[in-house]
ROGUKOL-611176 format. One record per residue (C-alpha): residue in three letters; x, y, z. Coordinates in pm, whole numbers, padded with zeros to 5 digits, always signed. Example, Ala and Ser with C-alpha at 12.3 -4.5 7.8 and 13.67 -1.06 7.14 Angstrom:
// ROGUKOL-611176
ALA+01230-00450+00780;SER+01367-00106+00714;
***
This chain:
// ROGUKOL-611176
PRO+03541+01000+00577;CYS+03308+01220+00778;SER+03306+01489+01045;GLU+03070+01477+01341;ILE+02963+01757+01575;HIS+02879+01649+01931;VAL+02744+01852+02224;ASP+02809+01782+02591;CYS+02482+01865+02769;ARG+02594+01759+03121;PRO+02601+02004+03414;ASP+02935+02191+03474;GLU+03029+01982+03779;GLU+03003+01657+03579;ARG+03207+01808+03295;LYS+03490+01891+03538;LEU+03502+01532+03663;VAL+03504+01358+03320;ASP+03621+01511+02991;GLY+03334+01513+02737;LYS+03558+01394+02452;THR+03600+01058+02626;LEU+03223+01005+02616;VAL+03177+01076+02242;ASN+03003+00785+02059;ASN+02978+00590+02385;ASP+02598+00602+02415;HIS+02606+00862+02695;PRO+02251+01010+02706;GLN+02381+01367+02755;VAL+02678+01364+02517;ILE+02505+01361+02182;GLU+02583+01401+01813;ILE+02379+01681+01653;TRP+02539+01704+01310;ASN+02712+01468+01072;ASN+02889+01561+00745;VAL+02976+01269+00518;PHE+03221+01333+00234;ILE+03091+01136-00066;GLN+03386+01048-00290;PHE+03386+00676-00377;ASN+03176+00423-00563;ARG+03203+00073-00415;LYS+03205-00194-00686;LYS+03061-00545-00661;ASP+03403-00695-00572;GLY+03438-00445-00284;SER+03699-00222-00450;LEU+03658+00158-00444;GLU+03675+00388-00742;MET+03686+00769-00726;LEU+03358+00943-00821;PRO+03372+01202-01103;SER+03200+01462-00877;LYS+03237+01472-00500;HIS+03001+01631-00249;VAL+02906+01655+00118;ASP+02599+01480+00255;THR+02500+01685+00559;GLY+02255+01557+00820;MET+02155+01760+01125;GLY+01919+01623+01392;PHE+01634+01875+01425;GLU+01494+01745+01757;ARG+01846+01722+01909;LEU+01923+02079+01804;VAL+01598+02202+01963;ARG+01686+02009+02280;VAL+02025+02183+02304;LEU+01871+02527+02236;GLN+01596+02473+02493;GLY+01835+02327+02753;LYS+01645+01998+02792;SER+01783+01659+02887;SER+01570+01467+02632;ASN+01424+01536+02286;TYR+01081+01447+02431;ASP+01100+01729+02688;THR+01107+01991+02407;ASP+00800+02165+02272;VAL+00832+01955+01955;PHE+00675+01665+02149;SER+00539+01806+02479;GLY+00197+01904+02334;THR+00131+01558+02197;ILE+00252+01387+02518;GLU+00023+01609+02727;ALA-00277+01536+02500;THR-00204+01158+02525;GLY-00201+01186+02905;LYS-00543+01351+02909;ILE-00694+01081+02685;VAL-00555+00784+02886;GLY-00585+00952+03228;LYS-00216+00919+03316;THR+00074+01158+03377;TYR+00397+01131+03181;ALA+00678+01059+03431;ALA+00967+01110+03180;ASP+01152+00803+03314;ASP+01256+00467+03165;THR+00943+00272+03259;LYS+00742+00101+02984;GLU+00461+00352+03049;SER+00685+00652+02977;ILE+00835+00478+02672;ALA+00479+00428+02541;PHE+00413+00806+02568;ARG+00730+00874+02368;VAL+00660+00608+02102;ILE+00312+00752+02042;ALA+00436+01112+02020;ASP+00700+01010+01766;HIS+00493+00766+01559;ILE+00183+00985+01517;ARG+00398+01241+01330;ALA+00546+00982+01096;ILE+00212+00824+00998;SER+00004+01144+00976;PHE+00250+01338+00758;THR+00298+01039+00527;ILE-00075+00970+00488;ALA-00135+01342+00417;ASP+00134+01314+00147;GLY-00070+01038-00020;GLN+00086+00713+00106;LEU-00191+00493+00252;PRO-00131+00197+00488;SER-00124-00134+00299;ASN+00033-00482+00299;THR+00314-00401+00059;GLY+00598-00155+00007;ALA+00591+00188+00164;GLY+00229+00132+00277;TYR+00344-00164+00484;VAL+00603+00050+00661;ILE+00327+00295+00762;ARG+00103+00010+00881;ARG+00387-00135+01095;ILE+00469+00202+01256;LEU+00102+00260+01336;ARG+00061-00090+01481;ARG+00370-00047+01697;ALA+00214+00263+01853;VAL-00115+00076+01906;ARG+00063-00210+02081;TYR+00236+00032+02318;TYR-00082+00211+02430;TYR-00270-00123+02443;SER-00005-00293+02659;TYR+00138-00014+02874;LEU-00123+00266+02892;ASP-00418+00028+02947;CYS-00600+00187+02652;LYS-00816-00054+02449;GLN-00985+00204+02221;PRO-00844+00390+01916;LEU-00617+00668+02047;LEU-00391+00795+01768;PHE-00663+00956+01555;GLN-00761+01169+01861;LEU-00411+01323+01862;LEU-00433+01429+01499;PRO-00589+01777+01555;VAL-00305+01854+01804;VAL-00032+01755+01555;ALA-00203+01929+01261;LYS-00241+02253+01458;GLN+00120+02241+01583;PHE+00263+02205+01230;GLU+00006+02406+01034;ASN+00262+02667+00922;VAL+00532+02406+00846;PHE+00314+02136+00687;PRO-00026+02291+00600;GLU-00125+01979+00399;LEU-00206+01795+00724;GLN-00437+02069+00854;GLN-00613+02076+00514;GLN-00677+01698+00523;VAL-00723+01648+00896;ASP-01062+01469+00859;PHE-00940+01239+00587;VAL-00613+01142+00764;GLY-00802+01096+01093;LYS-01047+00858+00927;VAL-00770+00648+00768;ILE-00580+00622+01102;ARG-00897+00536+01298;GLU-00994+00257+01060;GLU-00641+00110+01081;GLU-00647+00127+01464;GLU-00988-00041+01485;ALA-00883-00320+01247;PHE-00565-00390+01443;LEU-00740-00376+01781;ARG-00980-00644+01651;THR-00675-00855+01551;LEU-00522-00804+01897;ASP-00852-00910+02054;LYS-00846-01236+01852;GLY-00483-01275+01961;LEU-00585-01250+02327;LYS-00840-01532+02277;LYS-00562-01737+02114;MET-00337-01644+02408;ASP-00596-01787+02651;GLU-00592-02118+02459;ILE-00210-02126+02464;ILE-00198-02048+02839;SER-00436-02337+02918;THR-00231-02586+02711;SER+00105-02455+02845;ALA+00021-02490+03214;ALA+00163-02844+03229;THR+00504-02748+03083;GLY+00521-02404+03253;SER+00640-02245+02927;ILE+00492-02105+02607;ASP+00639-02282+02305;GLY+00859-02070+02069;ALA+00647-02160+01763;GLN+00328-02050+01946;ALA+00493-01722+02051;PHE+00591-01668+01687;GLU+00237-01741+01565;LEU+00109-01474+01808;TYR+00368-01232+01665;ASP+00323-01321+01297;THR-00055-01370+01276;PHE-00187-01149+01553;GLY+00078-00875+01575;PHE+00180-00959+01933;PRO+00538-00842+01996;ILE+00741-01084+02206;ASP+00737-00840+02502;LEU+00355-00844+02509;THR+00357-01227+02504;ARG+00623-01222+02781;LEU+00413-00978+02988;ILE+00092-01188+02968;ALA+00290-01511+03025;ALA+00450-01366+03341;GLU+00104-01268+03475;ASN+00011-01637+03440;ASN+00335-01765+03596;LEU+00463-01898+03260;ALA+00798-01861+03084;VAL+00843-01809+02707;ASP+01076-02018+02491;GLU+01249-01711+02345;THR+01523-01916+02174;GLY+01257-02108+01982;PHE+01080-01779+01899;GLN+01406-01631+01766;GLU+01468-01942+01555;GLU+01122-01909+01393;LEU+01178-01536+01339;ASN+01514-01600+01172;LYS+01357-01863+00944;GLN+01096-01607+00833;LYS+01365-01343+00775;GLU+01558-01591+00560;ARG+01243-01666+00357;SER+01187-01293+00306;ARG+01549-01235+00205;ALA+01537-01522-00044;ALA+01215-01385-00196;THR+01356-01036-00243;ALA+01725-01119-00301;MET+01865-00925-00595;ASP+02206-00972-00748;THR+02306-00657-00935;GLY+02622-00650-01143;ASP+02847-00346-01188;TRP+02767-00106-01471;GLN+02977-00178-01780;ILE+03041+00174-01909;LEU+03083+00217-02288;HIS+03054+00601-02302;GLU+03014+00889-02053;ALA+02742+01136-02150;PRO+02425+01289-02001;VAL+02097+01104-02066;ARG+01824+01281-02267;PHE+01453+01191-02312;VAL+01296+01283-02651;GLY+00986+01064-02631;TYR+00730+01351-02617;ASP+00805+01438-02980;SER+00946+01118-03129;LEU+00895+00740-03102;GLU+01218+00658-03288;GLU+01574+00777-03227;LYS+01925+00704-03358;THR+02152+00686-03054;ARG+02411+00472-02869;ILE+02429+00260-02555;LEU+02612+00436-02268;ARG+02615+00153-02013;TYR+02461-00186-01930;ARG+02452-00441-01648;LYS+02310-00780-01553;VAL+02052-00813-01275;THR+01920-01139-01124;ALA+01609-01142-00903;LYS+01370-01427-00809;GLY+01569-01664-01029;LYS+01515-01449-01341;THR+01797-01272-01523;LEU+01741-00939-01697;TYR+01971-00685-01857;GLN+01949-00310-01796;LEU+02061-00072-02071;VAL+02100+00306-02071;LEU+02083+00508-02396;GLU+02231+00852-02458;THR+01906+00973-02617;THR+01585+00774-02570;PRO+01225+00800-02695;PHE+01119+00540-02431;TYR+00901+00681-02149;ALA+01013+00553-01806;GLU+00741+00450-01560;SER+00628+00747-01345;GLY+00321+00946-01250;GLY+00113+00628-01268;GLN+00195+00576-01637;VAL+00364+00243-01715;GLY+00698+00230-01899;ASP+00726+00189-02274;SER+00822-00132-02455;GLY+00969-00173-02804;GLU+01299-00272-02962;PHE+01658-00164-03027;THR+01826-00240-03360;ILE+02207-00240-03321;THR+02417-00202-03635;ASN+02782-00317-03638;GLY+02913-00290-03996;ASN+02681-00505-04207;GLU+02543-00690-03910;GLU+02209-00602-03747;THR+02093-00734-03408;LYS+01755-00671-03246;ILE+01698-00640-02869;ASN+01340-00674-02739;ILE+01273-00408-02470;ILE+01004-00525-02224;ASP+00994-00228-01982;THR+01143+00114-01901;LYS+01204+00257-01552;LYS+01388+00549-01385;GLU+01673+00513-01140;ASN+01830+00836-01012;ASP+01892+01035-01333;LEU+01911+00727-01559;ILE+01636+00594-01789;ILE+01683+00218-01776;HIS+01557-00017-02052;PHE+01496-00381-01956;ALA+01577-00670-02191;GLU+01569-01049-02140;ALA+01871-01106-02368;ILE+02149-00893-02521;PRO+02417-00964-02783;ALA+02789-00977-02694;ASP+02871-00655-02881;LEU+02674-00340-02782;SER+02913-00084-02925;GLY+02736-00015-03257;ASP+02481+00248-03362;VAL+02136+00196-03211;LEU+01792+00264-03360;ALA+01557+00278-03059;ARG+01194+00227-03155;VAL+00898+00250-02914;ASP+00594+00021-02967;GLY+00376+00305-03102;SER+00037+00128-03089;ARG+00085+00037-02720;ARG+00208+00390-02636;SER-00101+00534-02810;LEU-00338+00322-02597;ILE-00150+00423-02278;THR-00155+00793-02377;VAL-00531+00789-02430;HIS-00583+00651-02078;HIS-00344+00907-01927;SER-00510+01209-02092;VAL-00859+01098-01994;THR-00743+01059-01630;HIS-00697+01440-01620;LEU-01049+01497-01759;MET-01195+01248-01511;HIS-01011+01402-01213;ALA-01156+01747-01296;ALA-01504+01596-01345;LEU-01488+01419-01007;ARG-01408+01751-00837;GLN-01707+01911-01013;VAL-01950+01630-00923;LEU-01829+01530-00572;GLY-01651+01845-00448;THR-01306+01998-00428;HIS-01205+01770-00140;VAL-01136+01507-00410;ALA-00759+01462-00437;GLN-00565+01196-00623;LYS-00420+00926-00397;GLY-00258+00709-00661;SER-00312+00595-01019;LEU-00222+00333-01277;VAL-00235+00407-01650;ASN-00165+00126-01898;GLU-00281+00015-02244;GLU-00582-00178-02111;HIS-00743+00064-01863;LEU-00688+00331-01602;ARG-00718+00296-01226;PHE-00763+00608-01015;ASP-00768+00634-00631;PHE-00909+00950-00476;SER-01020+01086-00138;HIS-01397+01066-00088;PHE-01596+00938+00210;ALA-01894+00768+00044;LYS-01963+00514-00227;MET-02040+00694-00552;THR-02404+00663-00660;PRO-02496+00550-01013;ALA-02616+00908-01080;GLU-02275+01052-00974;ILE-02091+00802-01194;ALA-02318+00892-01487;ALA-02259+01264-01424;VAL-01877+01219-01431;GLU-01901+01015-01757;LYS-02126+01283-01913;ILE-01885+01570-01832;VAL-01580+01377-01962;ASN-01751+01271-02286;GLU-01871+01629-02344;LYS-01510+01751-02308;ILE-01400+01482-02557;ARG-01664+01594-02812;GLU-01556+01957-02766;ASN-01216+01848-02906;VAL-01032+02077-02664;PRO-00662+02136-02759;VAL-00423+01986-02501;VAL-00171+02263-02430;ILE+00158+02165-02267;GLN+00391+02434-02125;THR+00710+02431-01918;MET+00725+02705-01654;ASP+00837+02794-01299;LYS+00662+02584-01036;GLU+00541+02901-00852;LYS+00379+03033-01170;ALA+00210+02695-01235;VAL+00069+02679-00882;ALA-00054+03040-00913;MET-00240+02931-01231;GLY-00418+02669-01018;ALA-00222+02368-01142;MET-00270+02054-00934;ALA+00030+01840-00838;LEU-00002+01461-00864;PHE+00066+01229-00571;GLY+00398+01047-00572;GLU+00567+01280-00818;LYS+00880+01485-00755;TYR+00887+01829-00913;GLY+01186+02051-00987;ASP+01185+02431-01015;GLN+01076+02399-01381;VAL+00757+02197-01425;ARG+00557+02061-01717;VAL+00198+02185-01710;VAL-00082+02008-01901;ILE-00382+02234-01976;MET-00712+02096-02108;ASP-00919+02418-02114;PRO-00777+02663-01852;ALA-01123+02682-01690;TYR-01146+02302-01659;SER-00818+02112-01600;ILE-00462+02232-01525;GLU-00223+01971-01380;LEU+00153+01928-01334;CYS+00235+01615-01526;GLY+00535+01447-01688;GLY+00328+01188-01879;THR+00246+01158-02249;HIS-00075+01313-02385;VAL-00294+01342-02693;GLY-00299+01668-02898;HIS-00677+01721-02875;THR-00935+01559-02647;GLY-01131+01438-02953;GLU-00863+01171-03001;LEU-00992+01002-02683;GLY-01311+00889-02861;LEU-01523+00752-02580;PHE-01494+00720-02199;LYS-01666+00465-01978;ILE-01634+00387-01603;LYS-01624+00008-01543;GLN-01648+00002-01165;GLU-01616+00195-00839;SER-01491+00041-00515;ALA-01338+00114-00175;VAL-00958+00097-00119;ALA-00921+00226+00239;ALA-01097+00458+00482;GLY-01197+00765+00284;VAL-01039+00640-00038;ARG-01238+00521-00340;ARG-01113+00363-00663;LEU-01245+00405-01017;GLU-01155+00173-01302;ALA-01230+00309-01646;VAL-01159+00261-02016;CYS-01117+00499-02306;GLY-01096+00492-02685;ALA-01072+00145-02846;ALA-01062-00019-02500;ALA-01399+00148-02412;GLU-01548+00035-02744;ASN-01435-00326-02680;TRP-01571-00322-02325;ILE-01913-00187-02435;ASN-01930-00454-02708;GLU-01861-00721-02443;GLN-02146-00586-02228;ILE-02386-00583-02529;GLU-02285-00942-02614;SER-02358-01052-02251;TYR-02696-00877-02274;ARG-02771-01054-02606;GLN-02679-01394-02460;ALA-02897-01333-02153;LYS-03196-01247-02377;GLU-03132-01560-02586;VAL-03124-01785-02277;LEU-03457-01636-02164;LYS-03613-01691-02513;ASN-03584-01320-02621;PRO-03845-01152-02395;LYS-03959-00798-02479;ASP-03869-00676-02129;LEU-03550-00849-02007;VAL-03553-00694-01655;LYS-03917-00798-01592;SER-03839-01145-01721;ILE-03541-01183-01478;ASP-03754-01044-01193;ASP-04033-01299-01261;LEU-03771-01579-01272;MET-03628-01466-00934;GLN-03976-01461-00773;GLU-04060-01804-00914;ASN-03726-01936-00784;SER-03795-01787-00437;GLN-04140-01954-00419;LEU-03997-02290-00529;ASN-03721-02264-00266;LYS-03983-02202+00006;ARG-04177-02512-00105;ILE-03855-02721-00108;GLU-03765-02594+00242;SER-04112-02687+00370;LEU-04085-03040+00222;GLU-03729-03075+00359;ALA-03847-02966+00707;ARG-04114-03242+00704;GLN-03855-03493+00577;LEU-03615-03397+00861;VAL-03888-03443+01126;GLY-03935-03801+00995;ILE-03557-03870+01001;ARG-03536-03721+01356;ASN-03811-03952+01484;GLU-03637-04254+01327;LEU-03306-04151+01488;LEU-03468-04115+01833;GLN-03577-04481+01804;LYS-03206-04576+01764;ASP-03101-04407+02090;GLU-02848-04624+02279;ILE-02746-04563+02643;ILE-02370-04604+02686;GLN-02237-04533+03041;ASN-02537-04302+03116;VAL-02491-04109+02788;SER-02754-04117+02510;PHE-02571-04206+02190;ILE-02718-04169+01843;GLY-02496-04253+01544;ASP-02607-04310+01184;ILE-02544-04248+00813;ILE-02849-04068+00673;GLU-02972-03938+00341;VAL-03009-03556+00331;PRO-02964-03308+00040;HIS-02707-03071+00198;ALA-02472-03025+00493;ASP-02697-02765+00655;ALA-02959-03037+00704;LEU-02716-03235+00924;LYS-02671-02926+01141;LYS-03048-02870+01168;LEU-03102-03233+01271;CYS-02836-03213+01544;PHE-02990-02898+01692;ASP-03336-03056+01676;LEU-03218-03374+01850;LYS-03067-03157+02127;ASN-03422-03058+02231;HIS-03529-03424+02271;VAL-03232-03595+02442;HIS-03012-03501+02740;ASP-02650-03597+02825;HIS-02611-03701+02466;CYS-02355-03760+02195;VAL-02478-03746+01835;VAL-02265-03845+01532;LEU-02437-03803+01192;ALA-02282-03849+00847;ALA-02417-03814+00496;ASN-02289-03866+00144;ILE-02364-03537-00032;GLY-02262-03506-00399;GLY-01988-03771-00351;
***
């Protein structure tokens, strides 16, 4: 059950004619819901039955823009000062005036004003556009806005990034993070816009091809319309618009069929069958994995989950030493030993994740009886390797800020037993000298054997200390603060860490690359993983020297080899060029005239496909109105 609060915004005369209560929930543009209170009291089980929840609450949702509209006496959310500044700025850029009606042009103004907020706030919060997950949602919202200004505001250049200063200024007291990162967010949005406009441009060329082949039937095929949508990002209304300009119809039924097929494929790929929780005991869940890797406990609940044809079992313990994936750190693996009387059964745990307030352990198989005492044991050697990579990420983050500047902010990370991956905001490729400087600082901190101090405190106190929050993490009022020298690194972090930095041994950056506009990625190794990686590099170096007969100066030897190779290539090219002239002259002797067209066709011997191309271009200069067909057997 729920209660809804609606407001009748019509003029008095209209209210007298028709009672507002008859227009509630009937899509009347001026009789609107501003507040909804849902009374949460049931859990719906897999068979559809309802069971009463142990604690009940109210989920309250008020529409901010609608409330502002009522307070400001406007007839639309978009007439309020929440949006008017952005709409006005859009008008100046595109040279048009917002008419506030239901035309496609006015809708485009509104779509842009709405979408720029969604994408800019989210990117400032650390979520970058991508092809998967939440990043894909951002990319789709951004592309929808681009399609609207491209199709209906006649704007073919990036527009959204130009609105960013307006949005950042408007919300600087509400969401200061956007104002602080305005250059970074602007660069990300601009790069996304430019990439999509290039795709749209290719789509228009494809559209021209489709129009020329559809002239005979007078209609664009449904499969072609879907290809424009799926490959080039053309919404069906853009295809319809261009088709109408060329006096063509669109097979929208066929398009819908193709769209439905794709949706079914997507559903099948992500379909997940989750069973009801089988509850053995009711108790709060507690994590003890910072201090212990082994714990005697009991299973509270379990369920079966099937996804992508694979069946797994999820188990929840009352007390667990297993770290659940978060903050970039992967989940622990290990085993449970269940004792029932004299019988012992082992369950192999392959992963640990969080869901709401539960720590969920994943197993591929479970015994029939889960009621006994459980000894939960984390794979300690794997945890140790993961911990080393997590602790060194903090040292590296601080070193990056020292070397590159304080604009460096974490934009995502992955910490596992093999390596660490760290994404951060920075506009240029790191130089070898900068990479070396970061490595030097981190390794100095390791040799200093700095104690890693972990404290729990109020969030305000931690922020006042200068603690940095990590992207993608949710923090409560009480936070865990990891300090590696108060003058060097203080971060809010829920991950596992070493006791002293000396335990990290050795740090090495493997590679640096670009992820998105203004975002770089470092991959690095630490401890035993760093030692293994360096040994691999030394072995490659040894093998290279051996191949080159152990020269004193390996670099000079490779350089000499490259120069010799370059000279030989030039000589081969010269000989090939002379050979091709001979073949061309032979081919010109075989010229046949067929219906006033010079035809040359032959199977020839040449070393590579490029030679065929060169011959064809050369023949072009010697014959007119010609057709040339050349074939060669190259490497079988």
